[in-house]
Structures are given as structure tokens and as C-alpha cells.
N, C-alpha and C positions, 0 to 999 in steps of 0.2 A: 504493499499499500504506499510505502514511503515515497516511491517515485511519483505517484499520482499526487500525493500531498505536496511535494516540492514543486511540481508543475503548477498546482493551484496557488502556491505562494508567489510564483513568477507572474501569474495573471494579476494577483493582488498588487504586486510591485509596479507593473507597467500599465494596468488598466484602472486599478483602484475603483472597482464597482461599489455601488452603494450597499448592495446586499451580497450574500455569499454565492459564488458559482456553485451549481448543483451538479453532482455526479449522479447518474441515473443508470440503474441496472434493470433489465427486463428478464424476468425469471420464467422458465417454463414450469418449474416446480416450486410452489410456495414454501416447501420445506427447506429451501435454500436461503430463506430470509435469515440474516444474521441474528444471533441471539441478542436479546436486549433491545431490539428494534421496536419502536413504538408503532402501533397501528391505530387508525382513527376510532374504530368502534370499541376496541378494548380499552384504550388509554384516554381517549377524549370523549367517549360516549356519544359520538355523532358519526354520521356518514359524510363523506367529502367528495368533491370533484378533484380530479388530478391536478388542476391548476391551483387548488387550495393547498394540496399536499406539497406542491412545489414552493408555494409561498411560505408555508411553515418552515420548510427546510432552509430557504434562502434568507428568511428573516429571523427565525429563532435559532438556527444552527442545529436543528434536530435531525436525526436519521429517522425516516418515516417510511413505512411500507404500505402499499395499497393492494388489497385483494378484492375479489368480486363482492365479498361480504361487506367491505368498507365503502362501496361505491354509492354516491348520492348524485350522480350526473349521468343522464341517459346518453348525452352526446359522447362523453369520453368512454362510457361503457361500450358504445358502438365502435369507437376508434380502437379500443384495445381487444375487441373481439369477445367481450364478456357478455354483452347484451345486444346482439345485432338488431338494428332498427328494423321495424316493420316498414317496408317501402311505402305502402299506401298511407299509413299514419304520418310518416316523415314528410312526404310530399304535401299532405294536407297542412301540417304544421308550418312548413316553409312558405306556403301560399298565404296562410292566415296571418303570419308575421310580416308579410310583404318582403321577405327575403327573396322571393321568386315571384315573377309576374304571372306564371301559369304552370301547368303540370310539366311541360317540356323543360322549362328552365329549372324547375324544382328537382327534376330527375337528374339533370346535369350537375346541380349543386350536390346532391346526395352522392353521386358517383365520384365527385372530385375529392371527397374526404380520403386521407391516407389512413388505412386501417390494417390491423393485424388479423390474421385468420383465427377463427375460434380454436382454442386449445394451444395456440402459439405462445400464450403468456398467462401465467397464473398469478403473478405478483409483479409489482413495480416498486423498486426501492429508490428512495431519494436521500442522498447523503451530502453534507457540505464537502466540497472537493478538498479543502485544505486539511480536513481530518476524516476523509472518507473511510467508511467501513466496508466498502465494496469496490471491486474492480469495475469501473463504469463501462457501459456501452455507449452512452451519450453524455455530453456536457451541455448544460443550459445556463446561460448568463443573461441576467437582465441588466441593461445599461442605457446610458443616454446616447443620442446620435453621434457625439464626438468619440465616445468610447467604442461604439460600434464601428466607426470609421477605422479606428486603430486596429480592432480585431480583423477587419477585412484586409488592412495592410499586412498584418501578420500572416493571414491565411493565404494570401496570393503571392507572398514573397518568393516562394519556391516554384510555384507553377506558372505565374504570370497570367493566369486565367481569372476572369471575373467570377464573382459569386452569383449564381442564378437562383432565384426563389420565386414562389408563387404566393399571392396575397388574396385572401377572400374576407378577412375580418371575422371569420367564423372558425371555432375550434382551433384557434391559431397555435397556442403554445403546445397543446397535446398532439394535434393531428399534423398541421403544417410544420411545426417545429421539431418536437422530440421524435415522432414517428417518421417524419420526412427525412431527418438526419439518419435515423436508424435503418430505414428501408433503402434509401438511396446512397448511404455512406458518403454523404457530402454535406458541407456546411449549409445552414439555412438561416437567412435573415427573417425575423418574425415581427410582424405588426400585431401586437396583442389584440385579441378579440373582445367582444362585449362581455363574455363570461369571465375572462381574465380580469376585467376591470370591476365588474359587479361583485364577484365572489372572491377573487384572489387579490384584490386591492392594488392592482397594477395602476401606476400613476400616469398622468398625461404625458410626462416627459420620457417614459420608459419604452424602450424597444427590447427585443430579445435576440439572442444569437444561440442557435443549437448546432452542434456538430458532433460527428462520431469521435469517440474517445481516442481512436487511433490517430486522429488529426491533431491532438493537443500539443504534441512535441513540436511539430512543424510550426504551429501557430505561435507557440512560446518563442521559438527560435527566430521567427520572422519579426516578432515584437522587439526582441533584443537587438537584431541587426538594424531595424529602422530607427530604433531609439538612439543607437550610437551616432546617427547622422542628424540628430536633432528633431526627428519626427516623433513626437511623444505626447503623452497626456499627463497632466493638464497641458493644453495647447499653449506654447510659449508665444504670446503676442509680441509683435514688433513695437517697441516703445522708444527707440532711440532717434527721436525727431523733435524738432523745436515746435511747440504748439503755436498756433495763430489765434490771437485774441482780438476781435474787431475785424472789420473788413479792410480798412485802408490805413488807419493810423497806428504808429508805434505804441506799445504798451504805456510808455511814460507819458505820451501826449493824452491818451485816454484818461489816465489818472489825474493829469493836470486839468483837463476839461471838467471832470467830475468835481474836482475841488473848487474850481471857479464857480460852478453852478451852485454849490452849497453856500459859498460866500454871498452870492447874490441873494439866495433865498433867506 
């Protein structure tokens, strides 16, 4: 685990996110959940959405596991293959909520969700990367646009290829983010969805970045290399210039005129 924890500290050093980066493990067998890991129903006495579990991990620093028994969100249940959505009911919901104009667009929306097959996953473990209890499959970071820019610099330093992502504003962190990174094995830029904001307290300034754990070392190295050349966070503003006060007069003349007016008054 130490290597993952050290890489987490590298992210802290070069990105300084407001909340903890989250290490995520997708388990086929829930018996592989590390001992001592909290679960929502047992320890918190409530069922949660996956975005809430992510928020507890990144804000509290807890290691938390989600199973089907802990699930309180139909959308993420569909995404993880735990409770596949009824197509007719889902289409009706998307139309009634005006997410879709008609049945055809609603069906396309439903088909666009990134999902796991049933029985592909029995549990998901969320653990703070800097003291993770699991070897992650995916890393998820919530950050501001400038920090996201730096992550993209790090991710593209080796390949030179831009990051490509899709954006729907729906099921964003769980489907487009975590599962997109897991299934495609590529980094994903995430615009948090409505559920992320309503239930998982994502703030207006926050975006997210999800990527396969195998990419973390390259990302960290890319951050180090670009940082060496002065491309860093916080962004170093250029301040070595003489300010201009007033449109035409030198500063001393402005002060003199102000003093003359005060004397007249």
C-alpha cells in the first residue's frame, strides 16, 4: 500500500485539492472488503448513493464500502449492475423530468449510461488515497478548474494526446467518471451531476477527475516535470510590472490635484 500512499502525497503536494483523493476498488466478492471498513447500513444506519459514499471518504477521510444492501440510489444501482433499471419505467421517468423530449431521446439517454454487468461487482470500497487500505482500480479527485488543468498537464505529458470525455450532467461521478475510467482504462474529466450536488454536497466550483489507478504514476511524474518548469499550482501570477494609476497624469500630479481641491473646499 505504501507506494499508493506515497503517490497520494505527491498529488497533495502538486495539486493541493480541497478534499482527499479517493482510491476506489471494485470487488467481485464482498468478502474481500477489508476488515474494519465501515458500511452505511451497519455503521451509519442509513442507505446511501455512491456519490455520498465518495463524499464521506473525501471529506471525512473514512474507508467506506458499499454493497447492494447499502444502496439508496436507483441510478447508481443500475450503473453498478445491482438493480438494473426497468426500461419502460426509466424512459417514463426521463420524459416526466424533461431530461428527454420523447421516448426516442429517453432511450438514447438510458443506453448512454456506463454500467457494469450484473454479478460483475458485489462491493465498492472507497478509501483516502494517502492512507488507502486497498489497492485501487480507480482514483477520483474533486478539484477546481485550475487544479484540473494541472492534472491534465500531468496526464498528457507522456502521451501528448488530449483527454477525451463525455458530458451529460447525469450520473456523472459514478457512471461517466468512475465506471468510465474503469471500463475504458482512460482518464475522464467529470462535470458533477445534479445528484452529486443535491446529495453529495458537491460545490459550484468543483469538477472531478477519474482515472485508472495504473495511470497514477505517469500523472504524478508529469506533474513533477511540468512543475520544474514553473507550470504549477497555485498558479504563479505575473506581478513584476509598474501599475498605472489614472489615465494621463503621473501619480504625484494626481495627489497634488486632490490636495488643491481639498484646500478649496
